[in-house]
C-alpha positions in Angstrom: -37.7 262.9 -35.8 -38.7 262.4 -32.1 -38.5 258.8 -31.0 -39.4 256.9 -27.8 -36.0 255.5 -26.9 -34.7 254.0 -23.7 -31.0 253.2 -23.1 -29.5 251.1 -20.3 -26.2 249.4 -19.6 -26.4 245.6 -20.2 -25.9 243.4 -17.2 -22.5 242.2 -18.6 -21.4 245.9 -18.9 -20.0 245.2 -22.4 -22.8 246.9 -24.3 -25.7 249.4 -24.1 -29.2 248.1 -24.7 -31.4 250.5 -26.7 -35.1 249.9 -27.0 -37.2 251.8 -29.6 -40.9 251.5 -30.0 -40.8 251.3 -33.8 -40.5 248.0 -35.6 -37.7 247.5 -38.1 -37.7 245.5 -41.3 -34.1 244.1 -41.2 -34.3 242.8 -44.8 -35.0 246.3 -46.1 -32.5 247.9 -43.7 -29.7 245.5 -44.8 -30.0 246.9 -48.3 -28.9 250.3 -47.0 -26.0 249.3 -44.9 -23.0 247.0 -45.1 -24.0 244.3 -42.5 -21.7 241.6 -41.1 -24.8 239.5 -40.6 -28.3 240.0 -42.0 -31.3 237.8 -41.5 -34.9 238.6 -40.7 -34.2 237.9 -37.1 -30.9 240.0 -36.5 -28.6 242.3 -38.2 -25.1 243.0 -37.0 -23.1 245.9 -38.4 -20.4 248.4 -37.7 -21.8 251.9 -37.6 -19.5 254.9 -36.9 -17.1 253.3 -34.5 -19.7 251.1 -32.8 -20.9 247.5 -33.4 -24.7 247.4 -33.4 -26.8 244.2 -33.2 -30.3 245.2 -34.5 -33.5 243.2 -34.0 -36.9 243.6 -35.7 -38.5 244.6 -32.4 -36.5 247.8 -32.4 -34.1 246.5 -29.7 -30.4 247.2 -30.3 -27.2 246.2 -28.5 -24.5 248.8 -29.1 -20.9 248.0 -28.2 -17.7 250.1 -28.4 -19.3 253.3 -27.1 -18.2 255.2 -24.0 -21.6 256.1 -22.4 -25.4 256.2 -22.8 -25.3 259.5 -24.7 -23.1 258.0 -27.3 -25.2 254.9 -27.6 -28.3 257.1 -28.0 -26.7 259.1 -30.7 -25.6 256.0 -32.6 -29.1 254.6 -32.3 -30.8 257.8 -33.7 -28.3 258.2 -36.5 -28.7 254.6 -37.5 -32.4 254.8 -37.5 -32.4 258.0 -39.5 -30.0 256.3 -42.0 -32.0 253.2 -42.6 -35.4 255.0 -42.6 -34.2 257.6 -45.2 
């Protein structure tokens, strides 16, 4: 699936910010993954070796990745997983 995604290093340099144009229903998504925190406003989970904070707007903060490419791959894989 082709998505409109942007990736940038956060100002604190501890995470990558990923923005996706599609909205995400966090309540439905939380049923498909093992989340540390899951509300209608934010979901925090470990996915692969990364920690992901996911917001209903499609925004993600991805920690424990080496670079933008790895953050983009994690974002795409997670979206595919919760959409499928």
